[in-house]
Residue, then its C-alpha position, 0 to 999 in steps of 0.5 A: x938469648x936463652x936457647x943460644x945459651x943452652x945450646x952453647x952450654x950443651x956443646x961445651x959440656x959434651x966437648x969437655x966430657x969427651x976430652x976428659x975421658x981416660x982410655x981405660x977399660x979393665x975388669x976383675x973377678x972375685x968370689x966368696x962361699x956364703x953357705x951358712x955353717x949352722x942351721x937358721x931360718x930360711x927365706x922365701x916361704x911363709x909356711x916354714x915360719x921359723x923352722x931351721x935349715x937341715x943341711x946343704x943341697x948345694x953351696x951358695x956363693x957371692x960372686x963379684x965383677x969389678x969394671x973400671x971404665x975411664x976414671x970410674x969403677x963399678x962393682x956387680x955382685x951376684x948372691x945365691x940368696x933370696x934378696x939383696x941386703x937391706x939398706x943399713x947393710x948396703x950403706x956399710x958395704x958402700x962405705x967400705x968399698x969406697x974407702x978401701x977400693x975407690x969404687x963409686x957404684x955397686x949393684x948387689x943382686x939376689x938370685x931370689x932362691x927360696x932356699x937360702x937363709x934369712x938375712x934381715x935379722x939384727x942384734x936387737x931385742x925382738x929382731x933376732x937377738x938372743x933367739x936367732x943369734x946365728x942368723x944375726x951373725x950370718x947377716x953381719x958376716x955377709x957384709x964382710x964377705x961381699x966386700x971381700x969378694x969385691x976386693x978380690x975382683x979389684x985386686x985382679x983388675x986386668x985390661x979387658x974387652x967386652x961384648x953382649x948379646x941376647x936371645x929369646x928363650x922360652x923357658x919362663x911363663x907368666x904365673x900371675x895373669x889370667x888375661x891373654x896375651x899374658x905379658x912375658x919377658x923371655x930375653x936371655x942377656x949375656x955379657x962377656x968379658x975377656x982379657x986382651x989375649x982373648x981369655x974369658x974373664x967373666x960372664x954375666x947372665x940376665x934372665x927372669x924366672x923365680x928360683x922356686x923349683x925346689x919343694x918348699x918342704x926341703x929345708x936344705x940350702x940351695x941356689x936352685x936353678x940359677x946355681x945349676x945354670x951358672x955351673x953349666x955355663x962355667x963348664x961350657x964357657x971356661x969363665x966364672x958366671x954371675x946370674x942377675x935376676x930380671x923382672x921375675x915378679x910374675x914369671x916362673x920357670x917353664x918346664x917340660x919332661x926334660x927340664x923338671x929338676x933344677x939340674x936339668x933346667x939349669x943345664x939347659x939354661x947353661x947351654x943357651x948361655x953358652x950358645x950366645x957366649x960363643x957368638x960374641x966377639x969382645x972388643x976394647x971400648x972406643x970410649x970407655x965410661x960409666x955414667x950412673x945415678x942412684x935414686x931413692x924414692x919415698x912412696x906411701x904404703x898400701x897397708x898401715x904396716x905399723x898398725x898392731x893388727x897388721x903386724x899380728x897378721x904378718x907374724x902369724x904368716x911368717x914369724x915375729x922376729x922377721x916381721x919386726x926386723x923387716x918393717x923396722x928396716x924398710x918402712x918408716x911412718x908407713x913409707x917405703x924407700x925403694x931405689x933404682x940404680x941406672x948405669x950406662x956403660x961405654x955409652x952403649x949398654x944400659x943396666x937398670x937395677x931396682x930393689x924389688x920384684x918387678x912385673x915383666x911388663x916393667x922390663x918390657x917397657x924399659x927396653x922398648x923405650x930406652x934407645x940404648x944399644x942394649x938394655x938389661x933390667x935387674x931386680x932384687x938389687x940393692x935392697x928388697x921392697x916386695x912386689x911391684x906389680x904394674x897398674x894393670x897387674x894390680x887391677x887384676x889382683x892375685x898373688x904378687x899384686x895384692x897389698x899383702x905382698x905388694x906394700x908399695x903405692x900403686x904406680x910406683x914401679x912405673x914411676x921408677x922406670x920413668x926415672x930410669x929412662x930420664x937418667x938414660x936419656x940424660x946420660x945419652x946427651x938429652x939435656x932435659x931442662x924446663x923452658 
């Protein structure tokens, strides 16, 4: 009786879900300039400590695409910042877009530029209050600007078409491993959204390489190579471009004499994006839908982050207010709470986002096992919980794999990828129950 019951329930759920689908697919775009107006500490390099920025090399933006598929809305926000906002900020952003725009799901993704401002400081004693008030105010205003960009995208929703494609582009390298063959994910992914009259509406680009081409001694704000890439792609394709950083924990840009600057590297990457873009033929989805699941994990830390000696060491490496604020936000009782958001769009395209710097083999494993038409992995999204090396990477050791910058329990990245796979298989109709 039991197998018959589950078979009947499975068929019933599939049929009722199909009947309830609304044939709606719309998309919209919005953006906000998020370049700081005043000097403040910069994110990314500990050696800078709390040195203030000295100007603007190129502007920083928050770009948003909102997709409405069936009865569900998704916001994707690309930030020219080192990381996504912390959990307290994300909670306020989620509440605002749900209340104001009826958006259920959001991905807020940092490009991982090391030439943006810190966004962790808060209006609390020891966490920036009274010493870095400009940075505290910036972090608060950033939340509002993200919501504003999402609001503009929602208000500009239009009937749309979609297509995506990929190509392997040898413009990144494994900076961590000394063992051959070195893991790498060189897949460049492009999602194209058009209006029904074939006008490009937006481009989303997924690639994995640290945004660290500029000298750490340069204290000017910059979006680094992703900013140059999006500018080049926009000129070539005639549509706004959002960059979604991949599993870049162990990957850096690979340059030669023709791509040594952020301008030349970005221009070359923009050309590669345009080459894929021009091959894509967007279509109205036959069965528009968004299936999504957000999972927050509880993992013990590899270091006793709340121990005074640990905090003293971090305060010397970075600066006290940043360390205090970060640990207060991210670590409770020596536990980290990273998260994944797993999405299946139109039953075809999978997006898996995670709140940290994942090693490339995590992305490769996900793509090899997911069984969707296409799968993109997005790192630095909806928070930032430091490095997530693979077990093999942690065994090898080195920067990105050692406990000083990889705070989370070993195997956490594998567990998060496995949960994303369970989500995707379930979305695809694999009813994963225990007998």
